[in-house]
C-alpha positions in Angstrom: -36.4 2.4 -13.7 -37.6 3.5 -17.1 -41.2 4.4 -17.7 -43.0 4.3 -21.0 -46.6 4.9 -21.7 -48.1 1.6 -22.6 -51.5 1.3 -24.3 -53.0 -2.1 -24.9 -55.8 -2.6 -27.5 -58.0 -5.6 -26.8 -60.3 -6.7 -29.7 -63.5 -8.8 -29.5 -62.8 -11.2 -32.3 -64.7 -13.6 -34.5 -62.6 -16.3 -36.0 -62.6 -17.0 -39.7 -60.9 -20.2 -40.8 -58.7 -19.9 -43.9 -56.2 -22.3 -45.5 -52.7 -21.2 -46.3 -50.7 -23.6 -48.5 -51.9 -26.8 -46.9 -52.1 -25.6 -43.3 -55.5 -24.6 -41.9 -55.0 -21.3 -40.1 -57.2 -19.1 -38.0 -57.3 -15.5 -39.2 -58.6 -12.9 -36.8 -60.5 -9.8 -37.8 -61.2 -6.9 -35.4 -64.8 -5.7 -35.2 -64.6 -3.5 -32.1 -62.1 -2.7 -29.4 -61.6 -1.8 -25.8 -58.8 0.5 -24.8 -57.0 0.1 -21.5 -54.7 2.9 -20.6 -52.1 2.3 -18.0 -48.5 3.2 -17.0 -46.2 0.3 -17.8 -42.8 0.1 -16.0 -39.9 -1.6 -17.7 -37.0 -2.5 -15.5 -34.1 -4.9 -15.4 -36.1 -7.6 -13.7 -38.4 -8.0 -16.6 -35.8 -8.7 -19.3 -34.0 -11.9 -20.4 -30.7 -10.2 -21.1 -28.1 -10.4 -18.3 -27.3 -6.8 -17.1 -23.5 -7.6 -17.5 -24.1 -8.8 -21.1 -26.1 -5.6 -21.8 -23.3 -3.4 -20.4 -20.6 -5.3 -22.4 -22.6 -4.8 -25.6 -23.3 -1.1 -25.2 -19.7 -0.3 -24.0 -18.4 -1.5 -27.4 -20.3 1.3 -29.2 -19.9 4.2 -26.7 -17.5 6.2 -28.9 -19.6 5.6 -32.1 -22.8 7.0 -30.5 -20.9 9.9 -28.9 -19.8 10.9 -32.3 -23.3 10.7 -33.7 -25.6 12.4 -31.1 -29.2 13.5 -31.5 -29.3 17.2 -32.2 -33.1 17.7 -32.3 -35.4 19.1 -29.6 -36.7 17.1 -26.7 -39.8 15.3 -27.8 -42.1 12.3 -27.5 -42.6 9.9 -30.4 -45.1 7.1 -30.8 -44.2 3.5 -31.6 -46.9 0.9 -32.5 -46.0 -2.8 -32.2 -47.8 -6.2 -32.3 -48.0 -8.9 -29.7 -46.3 -11.3 -32.0 -45.1 -14.6 -30.4 -46.7 -13.7 -27.1 -47.0 -10.4 -25.3 -44.7 -11.3 -22.4 -41.9 -12.3 -24.9 -42.4 -9.2 -27.0 -42.4 -7.0 -24.0 -39.1 -8.5 -22.8 -37.5 -7.9 -26.2 -38.8 -4.3 -26.4 -37.7 -3.7 -22.8 -34.2 -4.5 -23.7 -34.3 -2.4 -26.9 -35.9 0.7 -25.3 -33.4 0.6 -22.4 -30.6 0.8 -24.8 -32.3 3.6 -26.8 -33.1 5.6 -23.7 -29.4 5.4 -22.7 -28.3 6.8 -26.1 -31.1 9.4 -26.5 -32.5 10.4 -23.1 -34.3 13.5 -24.6 -36.5 11.3 -26.8 -39.3 9.5 -25.0 -41.2 6.7 -26.6 -45.0 6.1 -26.3 -45.5 2.4 -27.0 -48.8 0.9 -28.2 -49.2 -2.8 -28.5 -52.0 -3.8 -30.9 -53.6 -7.3 -31.0 -54.7 -8.4 -34.5 -52.1 -5.9 -35.6 -52.1 -6.5 -39.3 -55.8 -6.0 -39.7 -56.0 -3.1 -37.1 -53.1 -1.1 -38.5 -54.1 -1.4 -42.1 -57.2 0.5 -41.0 -55.1 3.1 -39.4 -53.0 3.6 -42.5 -56.2 4.4 -44.4 -57.0 6.9 -41.7 -55.3 9.5 -39.6 -54.2 7.6 -36.4 -50.7 6.8 -37.6 -47.7 6.4 -35.3 -44.3 8.1 -35.9 -42.8 4.6 -36.1 -44.7 1.4 -36.7 -44.0 -2.2 -37.2 -43.9 -3.4 -40.8 -44.3 -7.2 -41.2 -42.6 -8.3 -44.4 -45.9 -9.9 -45.5 -47.5 -6.4 -45.5 -45.0 -4.5 -47.6 -46.9 -5.1 -50.9 -50.3 -4.2 -49.5 -49.3 -1.3 -47.2 -47.0 0.6 -49.4 -49.9 2.5 -51.1 -52.5 2.5 -48.4 -53.9 5.9 -47.7 -52.0 7.3 -50.6 -48.7 6.1 -49.2 -47.8 6.8 -45.6 -44.2 5.4 -45.4 -41.2 7.7 -45.6 -38.5 6.7 -48.0 -35.6 5.8 -45.7 -33.0 5.6 -48.5 -31.6 9.1 -47.9 -31.5 8.6 -44.2 -29.5 5.4 -44.6 -27.1 7.2 -47.0 -26.3 9.8 -44.3 -26.1 7.4 -41.4 -22.9 6.4 -39.6 -24.7 3.8 -37.5 -26.4 1.7 -40.2 -24.8 0.0 -43.2 -27.3 -1.9 -45.2 -24.5 -3.3 -47.5 -23.3 -5.3 -44.5 -26.7 -6.8 -43.8 -28.2 -10.0 -45.1 -29.5 -8.9 -48.6 -32.7 -10.8 -48.1 -33.4 -8.9 -44.9 -33.0 -5.5 -46.6 -34.5 -6.1 -50.0 -37.8 -7.4 -48.8 -38.5 -3.8 -47.6 -37.7 -2.2 -51.0 -40.9 -1.3 -52.8 -40.8 -0.3 -56.5 -43.8 1.9 -56.9 -43.6 1.9 -60.7 -43.6 -1.9 -61.0 -45.6 -2.6 -57.9 -43.1 -5.2 -56.7 -40.9 -5.8 -53.6 -37.9 -8.0 -52.8 -35.6 -6.7 -55.5 -32.6 -4.4 -55.4 -34.5 -1.3 -56.6 -37.3 0.8 -55.2 -37.8 2.9 -52.1 -36.7 1.5 -48.8 -39.9 1.9 -46.8 -38.7 0.1 -43.7 -35.5 -1.1 -42.1 -35.3 -4.7 -40.8 -35.6 -5.4 -37.1 -34.7 -9.1 -37.7 -34.3 -12.0 -40.0 -36.0 -15.2 -38.9 -34.8 -18.3 -40.6 -36.6 -21.6 -40.3 -35.0 -24.8 -39.0 -36.2 -28.2 -37.7 -36.4 -28.4 -33.9 -36.2 -31.9 -32.5 -36.9 -33.6 -29.2 -33.7 -35.4 -28.3 -35.4 -37.8 -25.9 -37.7 -38.9 -28.7 -34.7 -39.8 -30.9 -33.1 -41.8 -28.1 -36.3 -43.7 -27.4 -36.5 -44.6 -31.1 -32.8 -45.6 -31.1 -32.1 -43.1 -33.8 -29.0 -40.9 -34.2 -29.6 -37.1 -33.9 -29.8 -35.4 -37.3 -26.7 -34.0 -38.8 -26.5 -30.2 -37.9 -24.4 -29.4 -41.0 -26.3 -31.3 -43.7 -29.7 -31.0 -45.3 -31.4 -34.4 -45.1 -33.1 -35.8 -48.2 -36.8 -35.6 -47.8 -37.2 -39.3 -48.5 -34.9 -40.2 -45.7 -36.7 -37.7 -43.4 -40.0 -39.5 -44.0 -38.5 -42.8 -42.8 -37.0 -41.0 -39.8 -40.3 -39.3 -38.9 -42.2 -42.5 -39.2 -39.8 -44.2 -36.8 -40.3 -41.4 -34.3 -44.0 -42.0 -34.0 -44.9 -43.3 -30.5 -48.0 -45.3 -29.4 -49.4 -46.2 -26.1 -50.3 -49.8 -25.0 -53.6 -49.6 -26.9 -51.9 -48.7 -30.1 -53.1 -45.1 -30.0 -50.6 -42.6 -31.3 -49.3 -40.3 -28.6 -46.5 -38.6 -30.6 -46.3 -37.9 -34.3 -43.0 -37.6 -36.2 -43.2 -33.9 -37.3 -45.3 -30.9 -37.5 -45.2 -27.5 -39.3 -44.0 -28.8 -42.6 -43.7 -26.0 -45.1 -45.5 -26.5 -48.4 -43.4 -23.7 -49.9 -40.2 -25.4 -48.9 -41.3 -28.7 -50.3 -42.4 -27.1 -53.6 -39.3 -24.9 -54.0 -36.8 -27.6 -53.0 -38.3 -30.0 -55.5 -37.8 -27.5 -58.2 -41.3 -26.1 -58.4 -42.9 -22.7 -57.9 -46.5 -21.4 -57.6 -46.4 -18.9 -60.5 -44.4 -18.4 -63.7 -41.1 -16.4 -63.5 -42.9 -13.2 -64.5 -45.6 -14.0 -61.8 -48.3 -13.3 -64.3 -49.9 -16.7 -64.4 -49.9 -20.3 -63.2 -46.6 -22.1 -64.2 -46.3 -23.5 -67.7 -42.8 -24.9 -67.6 -43.0 -28.7 -67.3 -40.1 -29.0 -64.8 -41.7 -26.3 -62.6 -45.1 -28.0 -62.7 -43.4 -31.3 -61.9 -41.7 -29.7 -58.8 -45.0 -28.1 -57.8 -46.8 -31.4 -58.0 -44.1 -33.3 -56.2 -44.0 -30.8 -53.3 -47.8 -31.1 -52.8 -47.6 -34.9 -52.9 -45.0 -34.9 -50.2 -47.3 -32.7 -48.1 -50.3 -34.9 -48.8 -48.2 -38.0 -48.0 -47.3 -36.5 -44.6 -51.0 -36.3 -43.6 -52.9 -39.2 -45.1 -52.4 -42.7 -46.4 -52.3 -42.5 -50.2 -50.9 -45.8 -51.2 -47.5 -45.3 -49.5 -47.4 -48.6 -47.6 -43.9 -48.0 -46.2 -44.2 -44.4 -45.0 -47.3 -42.4 -44.3 -49.1 -40.1 -41.9 -46.0 -38.6 -40.1 -47.7 -35.3 -39.5 -50.8 -35.1 -37.2 -54.2 -34.5 -38.9 -56.4 -31.6 -37.7 -58.7 -34.1 -35.9 -55.8 -35.3 -33.7 -54.3 -31.9 -32.9 -57.6 -30.4 -31.8 -56.8 -26.9 -32.9 -53.3 -26.7 -31.4 -50.6 -25.4 -33.7 -47.4 -27.3 -34.3 -45.3 -25.2 -31.9 -47.7 -26.0 -29.0 -47.7 -29.7 -30.0 -43.9 -29.6 -29.8 -43.8 -28.0 -26.4 -46.4 -30.6 -25.2 -44.1 -33.3 -26.6 -46.8 -34.5 -29.0 -44.6 -34.2 -32.0 -40.9 -35.2 -32.2 -39.9 -32.6 -34.7 -41.1 -29.1 -35.5 -40.4 -26.9 -38.5 -40.4 -23.3 -37.4 -38.8 -19.9 -37.1 -36.0 -18.6 -34.9 -38.5 -16.6 -32.9 -39.6 -19.8 -31.1 -36.3 -20.2 -29.3 -37.1 -17.9 -26.4 -40.3 -19.9 -25.6 -38.7 -23.3 -26.2 -35.8 -22.5 -23.8 -38.4 -22.5 -21.0 -39.4 -26.1 -21.6 -38.1 -28.9 -19.4 -37.1 -31.3 -22.1 -33.9 -31.4 -24.1 -34.0 -30.2 -27.8 -31.8 -29.0 -30.5 -32.1 -27.9 -34.2 -30.9 -29.0 -37.6 -31.5 -27.9 -41.2 -35.0 -28.6 -42.6 -35.1 -31.8 -44.8 -35.8 -31.0 -48.4 -36.0 -32.1 -52.0 -32.8 -32.6 -54.0 -33.5 -30.0 -56.8 -32.8 -26.9 -54.6 -32.4 -28.1 -51.0 -31.2 -24.8 -49.5 -34.6 -23.3 -50.5 -36.3 -25.5 -47.9 -38.6 -22.8 -46.3 -39.2 -19.1 -46.3 -37.6 -16.8 -43.7 -39.6 -14.3 -41.8 -38.9 -10.7 -40.8 -40.4 -7.6 -39.4 -39.1 -4.1 -40.0 -39.9 -0.5 -38.8 -41.4 2.2 -41.0 -41.6 6.0 -40.4 -44.8 8.0 -41.0 -44.0 10.5 -43.7 -46.4 13.0 -42.1 -44.9 12.9 -38.6 -43.9 16.0 -36.6 -40.7 14.5 -35.2 -39.0 12.8 -38.1 -35.4 13.2 -36.8 -36.4 11.6 -33.5 -38.4 8.9 -35.3 -35.4 8.1 -37.6 -33.2 7.8 -34.5 -35.4 5.0 -33.2 -35.4 3.1 -36.4 -31.7 3.7 -36.9 -31.0 2.5 -33.4 -33.0 -0.7 -33.9 -31.0 -1.4 -37.2 -27.7 -0.4 -35.7 -25.2 -3.0 -34.6 -25.7 -2.1 -31.0 -29.5 -2.5 -31.3 -29.1 -5.8 -33.2 -26.7 -7.2 -30.6 -29.1 -6.2 -27.8 -32.1 -7.8 -29.6 -30.2 -10.9 -30.4 -29.1 -11.3 -26.8 -32.7 -11.9 -25.9 -32.6 -15.1 -28.0 -35.6 -14.0 -30.1 -33.6 -13.3 -33.3 -30.3 -13.4 -35.0 -28.6 -10.1 -36.0 -29.3 -8.8 -39.5 -25.5 -8.4 -39.9 -23.8 -11.7 -40.8 -20.5 -10.4 -39.2 -22.3 -10.0 -35.8 -24.0 -13.3 -36.2 -20.7 -15.1 -36.8 -18.9 -13.7 -33.8 -17.6 -16.5 -31.7 -18.7 -15.0 -28.3 -22.3 -14.6 -29.7 -22.4 -18.2 -31.1 -21.0 -19.5 -27.8 -23.5 -17.6 -25.7 -26.4 -18.8 -27.9 -25.2 -22.4 -28.0 -24.8 -22.5 -24.3 -28.4 -21.4 -23.8 -29.8 -23.8 -26.5 -29.8 -24.8 -29.2 -26.3 -26.3 -29.2 -26.5 -26.4 -33.1 -27.1 -22.6 -33.2 -25.1 -22.2 -36.4 -27.9 -23.8 -38.3 -29.8 -20.6 -38.1 -27.0 -18.6 -39.8 -26.8 -20.9 -42.9 -30.6 -20.8 -43.2 -30.7 -17.0 -43.0 -28.3 -16.7 -45.9 -30.2 -18.9 -48.3 -33.9 -19.0 -47.4 -36.1 -16.5 -49.5 -39.0 -14.3 -48.6 -42.4 -15.9 -48.7 -44.9 -16.0 -51.6 -46.7 -13.0 -50.2 -44.1 -10.9 -52.1 -45.3 -12.2 -55.5 -48.3 -9.8 -55.6 -49.9 -7.1 -53.5 -53.3 -8.7 -54.2 -53.2 -12.1 -52.6 -56.4 -13.4 -54.2 -54.3 -15.6 -56.6 -53.3 -17.5 -53.5 -56.4 -17.3 -51.2 -58.9 -17.9 -54.0 -56.6 -20.0 -56.0 -54.3 -22.4 -54.1 -56.1 -22.1 -50.8 -59.7 -22.7 -51.8 -59.6 -26.5 -52.3 -56.4 -27.5 -50.6 -58.2 -29.0 -47.6 -59.6 -31.6 -49.9 -56.1 -32.8 -50.7 -55.5 -33.6 -47.0 -59.0 -35.0 -46.2 -58.8 -37.9 -43.8 -61.7 -39.7 -45.6 -60.7 -41.2 -48.9 -64.2 -40.5 -50.3 -63.7 -36.8 -49.7 -60.1 -36.6 -50.9 -58.9 -35.4 -54.3 -55.6 -36.1 -55.9 -52.9 -33.5 -56.2 -53.3 -33.5 -60.0 -57.1 -32.7 -59.6 -56.3 -30.0 -57.1 -53.7 -28.3 -59.4 -56.0 -28.5 -62.4 -58.7 -26.5 -60.6 -56.1 -24.2 -59.0 -54.6 -23.3 -62.4 -58.0 -22.0 -63.6 -58.6 -20.0 -60.4 -55.1 -18.6 -60.2 -55.2 -17.4 -63.9 -58.6 -15.8 -63.4 -57.5 -13.9 -60.3 -54.3 -12.6 -61.9 -56.3 -11.3 -64.9 -58.8 -9.4 -62.8 
């Protein structure tokens, strides 16, 4: 049995409701915290990976790790992590990872801290002194965290150059480049700049679907190898709607539609190419408008007599997110990330995945992909040991172990395309597992990479968007009205 120090931070939280590109989200801010100290034991019984599978993976890399040992002193390093898609799932994933790390580096102990409301809580730490040797770096925080506290992230570029266990040239470029920060330009996501984190994962988005719902509607399952045209998808989603004997809807067609994916795949974008202002190119504006109209059309009846209201309004879902509605079989299809697979495998209904339906202008850009990485504190006392942990997570062994949990796909395409890996994942659900691989290759980083200051979005696009989707026609505004107001707000925020 392996023992790690486990500290849980529990926050008393008020909820602030914000909107994010058409979806009303709950954003939590920590005001105080209670600390619970306990000893947490991680053993084989707690993990999802079969011990034989784990042994088979690690045996492949025995000689490689034997040739690249840790030569530093025995020490303890700190690792801070979030609770992510559920603490039990996160702990199962970390259990697998730390077992492998402990096997390779028994003289390095890891003190693990799980923080709730991680992004808010850890941003405060980066501005102070309570910084872990290794900490989780969500890709959405690269722009805002790179300079916090004067810059607390070690540049990992020279470490990678001297590593025999990590080869970033063999990773998905999108997974690596989103952690490059150019301090001179204040940008990330390109091929230049400091590498302030290494990716733990790449999380492509797909459409999950309830197979029984398709059978009940007498519809064929979606093609796993083809991106469906969004117009055809609206017809499909409408036909998947179920009602009870009183005519009350009990299942909607879809949930979790991505406004970004709709806008991008229709040829639009949220800023100009230089990302200095609202778009001015007519084709870009047309795509932006079209994407928002599709999103509006999914929620409310706006003179679309043939197809409308395929996505549940907020009044119907009563605060439940789309993933919860899917697990409760209240929506037939769900647009979401790979990280949901582990939880969905525990459901008692049959489901599979397919590519996300999209516009025809740029269909492969049908959603953003997610990722988290790990950064090293540049003021840490045990940098060699801290690097070994980050290196292990990004190594092929670390990636295979993490992927065996079902939580993610490897950041190395060559590993993701191994037949034994695809077969294992397909046998565990989803059968159409390869959909994740094609999505990971094409889907971009989200709009949070456009600027470190997100006010252009939160006080531009988000401020009036709920009016576009208002259920009452008297309260609803058109997409054209919305974008006219948004243009003014966006340009004001980008100038300030």
